[in-house]
C-alpha positions in Angstrom: -82.8 -81.2 147.3 -85.8 -82.2 145.3 -85.4 -84.3 142.2 -87.3 -84.1 138.8 -89.2 -87.1 137.2 -90.1 -87.5 133.4 -92.4 -89.8 131.6 -91.2 -91.8 128.6 -94.7 -92.3 126.9 -95.7 -88.5 127.2 -92.3 -87.5 126.2 -92.3 -89.7 123.0 -95.8 -88.2 122.0 -95.0 -84.8 122.5 -91.6 -85.1 120.7 -93.6 -86.2 117.7 -95.9 -83.3 117.8 -94.1 -80.5 119.3 -90.4 -80.7 117.8 -88.0 -78.3 119.6 -90.3 -77.5 122.4 -90.5 -81.1 123.8 -87.8 -80.3 126.6 -89.7 -77.4 128.0 -93.2 -78.9 127.8 -92.7 -82.4 129.0 -90.6 -81.7 132.0 -92.6 -82.3 135.4 -95.1 -85.0 134.2 -95.3 -88.7 134.7 -98.0 -91.0 133.2 -99.2 -93.4 135.5 -99.3 -97.0 134.3 -101.7 -100.0 135.3 -100.3 -101.6 138.7 -98.3 -98.3 139.6 -98.5 -96.9 143.0 -97.0 -93.9 144.7 -94.4 -96.0 146.3 -93.3 -97.6 143.2 -93.2 -94.5 141.1 -91.0 -92.8 143.9 -88.5 -95.8 143.9 -88.5 -96.0 140.2 -87.3 -92.4 140.0 -85.5 -92.1 143.3 -87.8 -89.6 145.0 -90.0 -89.7 148.0 -93.8 -90.2 148.1 -94.2 -87.0 150.1 -92.4 -85.0 147.3 -95.0 -86.6 144.8 -97.9 -86.1 146.9 -97.0 -82.4 147.5 -96.2 -81.9 143.9 -99.6 -83.0 142.9 -101.8 -81.8 146.0 -102.6 -85.4 146.9 -104.4 -86.2 150.2 -104.0 -89.9 150.0 -101.6 -92.4 148.3 -104.2 -93.5 145.7 -103.6 -93.0 141.9 -105.2 -94.1 138.9 -104.0 -95.4 135.3 -103.6 -92.7 132.8 -103.4 -90.2 135.6 -100.8 -87.5 134.8 -98.5 -86.6 137.9 -97.0 -83.1 138.2 -93.5 -83.3 139.5 -92.5 -79.8 138.3 -90.7 -78.9 141.7 -88.3 -81.8 141.5 -85.2 -80.5 139.6 -82.9 -83.5 139.6 -83.3 -87.4 139.5 -81.2 -90.5 138.9 -81.6 -92.8 136.1 -80.4 -96.4 136.5 -79.0 -97.5 133.2 -80.9 -100.6 131.8 -80.0 -103.3 129.2 -80.1 -101.7 125.7 -80.2 -98.0 127.0 -78.1 -95.5 125.1 -77.5 -91.8 125.9 -79.5 -90.8 123.1 -82.6 -93.1 124.1 -82.3 -91.6 127.8 -82.1 -88.0 126.3 -85.3 -88.9 124.5 -87.1 -90.2 127.4 -86.3 -87.1 129.6 -86.3 -84.3 126.9 -83.0 -83.3 127.3 -79.7 -83.7 125.0 -77.0 -86.1 125.0 -74.3 -83.3 125.8 -76.3 -82.3 128.8 -76.2 -85.9 130.1 -72.6 -86.1 129.5 -72.1 -82.7 131.3 -74.0 -83.4 134.3 -72.3 -86.9 134.8 -68.7 -86.0 133.7 -68.7 -88.3 130.8 -65.9 -88.1 128.1 -67.7 -90.7 125.7 -71.2 -92.1 124.6 -70.4 -95.5 126.2 -72.8 -96.4 129.3 -73.2 -99.8 131.3 -76.2 -101.6 132.6 -76.6 -100.6 136.3 -74.8 -97.2 136.0 -76.6 -94.4 137.9 -76.9 -91.1 135.7 -78.0 -87.9 137.1 -80.9 -86.2 134.9 -81.8 -82.5 135.7 -84.6 -80.4 134.2 -83.7 -78.8 130.8 -81.8 -75.4 131.7 -82.5 -75.8 135.4 -86.3 -75.0 134.6 -88.9 -75.9 137.3 -92.1 -75.0 135.9 -95.7 -76.4 135.7 -96.8 -78.3 132.5 -97.7 -76.1 129.8 -101.3 -76.0 128.0 -99.8 -78.1 125.3 -98.7 -80.8 127.8 -102.1 -80.7 129.3 -103.6 -81.2 125.7 -101.3 -83.9 124.8 -102.0 -86.0 127.9 -105.6 -87.0 126.8 -104.2 -87.6 123.3 -101.7 -90.0 124.9 -104.6 -91.6 126.7 -106.7 -91.7 123.6 -103.7 -93.5 121.8 -103.2 -96.0 124.6 -107.0 -96.8 125.1 -107.4 -98.6 121.7 -104.0 -100.4 122.5 -105.5 -101.6 126.0 -108.9 -102.4 124.4 -107.2 -104.4 121.7 -105.2 -106.2 124.2 -108.3 -106.9 126.3 -110.4 -108.1 123.2 -107.1 -110.4 122.3 -107.4 -111.9 125.9 -111.0 -112.3 125.9 -110.6 -114.2 122.4 -108.0 -116.5 123.7 -110.1 -117.2 126.7 -113.0 -118.0 124.6 -110.8 -120.0 122.4 -109.5 -121.8 125.4 -113.0 -122.6 126.7 -114.2 -123.8 123.5 -111.2 -126.1 123.2 -111.9 -127.4 126.7 -115.4 -127.8 125.9 -114.4 -129.6 122.7 -112.2 -131.9 124.6 -114.7 -132.6 127.1 -117.4 -133.5 124.5 -114.7 -135.8 122.8 -113.9 -137.3 126.2 -117.6 -137.8 127.0 -118.0 -139.3 123.4 -115.2 -141.6 123.9 -116.4 -142.9 127.2 -119.8 -143.5 125.8 -118.4 -145.4 122.9 -116.5 -147.4 125.4 -119.6 -148.0 127.7 -121.6 -149.1 124.6 -118.7 -151.6 123.6 -118.6 -152.9 127.2 -122.3 -153.3 127.1 -122.6 -155.1 123.7 -119.8 -157.4 125.0 -121.6 -158.2 128.0 -124.8 -158.9 126.1 -122.9 -161.0 123.6 -121.4 -163.2 126.6 -124.8 -163.3 128.3 -126.2 -164.5 125.0 -123.5 -167.1 124.5 -124.0 -168.2 128.1 -127.8 -168.7 127.5 -127.1 -170.5 124.3 -124.6 -172.9 125.9 -127.0 -173.5 128.7 -130.0 -174.2 126.3 -127.9 -176.7 124.4 -126.8 -178.2 127.5 -130.4 -178.5 128.7 -131.3 -179.9 125.4 -128.5 -182.6 125.5 -129.6 -183.6 128.8 -133.3 -183.8 127.7 -132.2 -186.1 124.7 -129.9 -188.1 126.9 -132.9 -188.5 129.3 -135.1 -189.5 126.6 -132.7 -191.9 125.2 -132.2 -193.5 128.7 -135.9 -193.7 129.2 -136.6 -195.2 126.0 -133.7 -197.7 126.7 -135.3 -198.5 130.0 -138.7 -199.1 128.3 -137.2 -201.4 125.9 -135.3 -203.4 128.6 -138.5 -203.5 130.6 -140.6 -204.8 127.4 -137.8 -207.4 126.8 -138.0 -208.5 130.3 -141.7 -208.6 130.3 -141.5 -210.7 127.1 -138.9 -213.0 128.4 -141.3 -214.3 131.2 -144.1 -214.7 128.4 -141.6 -216.8 126.3 -140.6 -218.7 129.3 -144.2 -219.3 130.1 -144.7 -220.6 126.5 -141.7 -222.8 126.8 -142.9 -224.0 130.0 -146.3 -225.0 128.5 -144.7 -226.9 125.6 -142.3 -230.0 125.4 -138.8 -229.3 126.4 -135.5 -231.4 125.6 -132.0 -231.0 124.9 -130.8 -231.7 121.5 -127.6 -231.6 119.7 -127.7 -228.7 117.0 -125.5 -227.8 113.9 -126.1 -225.2 111.4 -126.6 -225.0 107.5 -126.9 -222.5 104.9 -128.8 -222.7 101.4 -125.7 -221.4 99.6 -123.9 -224.5 99.8 -122.8 -226.5 96.7 -125.6 -228.7 95.3 -128.2 -227.1 97.7 -131.6 -226.0 96.3 -132.4 -223.7 99.0 -135.7 -225.0 99.2 -136.9 -226.7 102.7 -138.8 -230.1 102.8 -142.0 -227.9 103.3 -141.3 -225.6 100.5 -139.7 -222.7 102.0 -137.5 -220.7 99.6 -134.6 -219.9 101.9 -132.7 -218.0 99.3 -135.6 -215.8 98.8 -136.1 -215.3 102.4 -132.8 -215.4 104.1 -134.0 -214.1 107.4 -136.3 -217.0 107.9 -136.0 -218.9 111.2 -136.2 -222.4 110.2 -134.7 -225.7 111.6 -134.4 -229.3 110.2 -135.7 -232.0 112.4 -136.3 -235.6 112.6 -140.2 -235.6 111.9 -140.5 -238.7 114.2 -139.3 -236.5 117.2 -140.5 -233.2 116.1 -143.4 -232.8 113.6 -142.8 -230.7 110.5 -144.7 -227.4 110.8 -144.2 -227.2 114.7 -143.0 -223.9 116.4 -139.7 -224.5 118.3 -138.0 -222.0 120.6 -134.2 -222.8 120.3 -132.0 -221.5 122.9 -129.7 -218.7 121.7 -131.4 -218.9 118.2 -134.9 -217.8 119.0 -138.4 -219.0 117.9 -138.3 -221.1 114.6 -140.4 -223.3 112.4 -139.5 -226.9 112.0 -139.9 -226.9 108.1 -136.7 -228.9 106.8 -135.4 -232.4 107.2 -131.9 -233.6 106.7 -130.3 -237.3 106.1 -128.0 -237.0 109.1 -130.7 -235.2 111.4 -132.0 -238.1 113.3 -133.3 -238.4 117.0 -132.5 -235.6 119.2 -130.7 -233.4 116.6 -131.6 -230.4 114.8 -129.9 -228.2 112.0 -130.5 -224.4 112.2 -130.7 -222.4 109.3 -128.2 -219.0 109.0 -127.8 -216.9 106.0 -124.2 -217.0 105.5 -121.7 -220.1 105.3 -119.2 -218.2 107.9 -122.2 -217.9 110.3 -122.7 -221.8 109.9 -119.1 -222.5 110.4 -118.9 -220.3 113.6 -122.0 -221.9 115.0 -120.2 -225.3 115.1 -121.8 -228.2 116.9 -123.3 -227.7 120.4 -126.0 -228.9 123.0 -129.0 -226.5 123.3 -132.3 -226.7 125.0 -135.4 -226.5 123.0 -139.2 -226.3 123.6 -141.6 -227.6 121.2 -144.5 -225.2 121.6 -147.1 -227.0 119.2 
């Protein structure tokens, strides 16, 4: 026995526009949804693919969204109760009454349960083609559905554009962050390089100053070495002898500070002067004293007799430290 299929979308529209005639006008049509196939429609309504093809004169299994399938020759079908279904909602879906559903299934109350199988027949056992009202209502249903689909497509497109914009913004922020990090690393690298160059420059300058200092010191030592042979030569050309030497200062008690030849030692504390015995070393002679340097024989003393000299030093402490010692002198003139 062939079964009968109804559509929820078309029934809802027709029930709003054709009150009282919905059962007769909507029987035998199914509104194809996006993704539907003949097999899925047949399985959903417990009919065969061949029955659907025969009822709609189809030569292939291809169907299209919004297409109205005519299933007028199918008089009975099975509805599987879904969560939230009531007898009233099912009756509205198929264009029948609650009492008819209860009668067909032997129900004593309005209680139904998910998974329960309910028999659905065409109203009053009719098996007729869709009336002109149904044919007219189908395009209206399509037109009502088209804006909804268009709105959904626009919403999906807007979401896709928003996602793309957010992705581009995230990429831009990431690129900016990487650029800033690269600039910071470059700046740090340049700063380290500048510091290294500065340190190297300072090191080279310090090395140059050290080399210059060593060179000057070497030149001074060389000059001193050259001067010593000249002094030795002068000493060699004069009269040399060994004498007993002591030291004195101009700041002693009762000392005038003026030498026998008139040199003011207080006014010239750095003057190289020695006191001599004029009978041994004539006054005014230049004398080289070992450890003291070149001096002038410009003073005498009561205790300075024979091979004795008294060297002048600025401070009394220096005189005491000098003490009494034997030194070699050379009378240069």
